[in-house]
N, C-alpha and C positions, 0 to 999 in steps of 0.2 A: 499482539496483546498489549494491554495498557501497562505502563510502568507501575512499579509498586505504589507510587503516590498518585497515580492516575492523571499526571500532568502531561504525559506524552504517550505516543504509541511506538512500540519497539518491535522491529522485525529482526528475528534471530535465525540461526540455522541456515544462513545463506551459503550456497555452495561456493567453492573457491574461485571458480571461473566467473560467476556472476559478480562476486565481491571485487575481483580484480578489475572487471569492466566498469563497475560503479566508481571505484576509486580513480581509475584512469579518466573516465568521462567527467568526473567531478573536478579533477585537476585541470583538464582541458577547458571545461565550461563551469567555472565555480558558481555561477548563478543558476545552475540547473536545479529547479525545485519541483519538477513534476514527476519525480520517482514514485511518489506515493500521493494518491488523492484520498481525501477523507470527506465524506458526505454525511450530514446530519439527516437521519431518516425521519419522515413525518410520523406522528403518533397514528396508529391504526384507526382510531376513532375520529380523527380530524381530517376530513376530506378536503379542507381548504388550504392546508399547509403543504408547501412544496418542499422537495429535497433542497438542502442548502449546502453548498460547497464550503468547507472550513479552510480558511487561509492559515498558513503557518510556514515554518521552515523545516527543511530536512537536513539532517546531520549524519554523515557517515563516520562511525567510530569503530575502531578495531575490526570486529567481525559482525557488526550489526548496524542497522539503520534506525535513526530516531526521528519521528515527526513531532515537532513541538508547535501546538496551535498558538495563534496570536492571542486568543481569548481562551480561558480554561474550559475544559469539557464539562458539560452539565450532568449532574447526577440524574439517574433514571432515564437517560436518553440513549438511543441506539445510533451507532455510527457505522457506515459502510466504508471499509478500507479496501482500496483497489491498488494493486501494484503489479508492475511488469517484471519485478525482480525475479529472476530465475525462470521466467516464461519462455517456452520454446515452441517452435513451429511443429516439430515432429521428432520422434525418436524411432529407433529401429522397429520396435514392436508395432507402432502405429503404421509405419510404412508397410510392413508385411500384412497387417490386418486390413489395410485399406481404410483406416479411420482418421486419416490426416485432415486437419482443419487448415483452410487456406488463409485464415487471418489470425493474427496473434491475439490471444485473449488474456486479459489481466487475471491475476489471482484475486479472489474476493473473500472477504470475511466480515461478518457482522459482529460488532463489539458493543456490549451494553455496559455503561458506566453505572 
């Protein structure tokens, strides 16, 4: 979700294991910035516009992660946020049901400013 002032994207409710791994990886690799990717989505009526990757930096604070873009988010624009935070290959129920996926998929969410 966007922060209250819409200057950043905040990911909350991260499970303790994922948060521990993020903090550990961030300490071992302080320049790790690909935890979250943010893409500006084209307007539905504009077939010439491409998706645009938004550059910024990721900050791990307490029990949440913040993405701050280099340039401010634009009003009335839609952004696709992708993150592997908390993504898993399989859990027990998927193993028993036979619905295991063999590649790790990011969690995705569309945000409109």
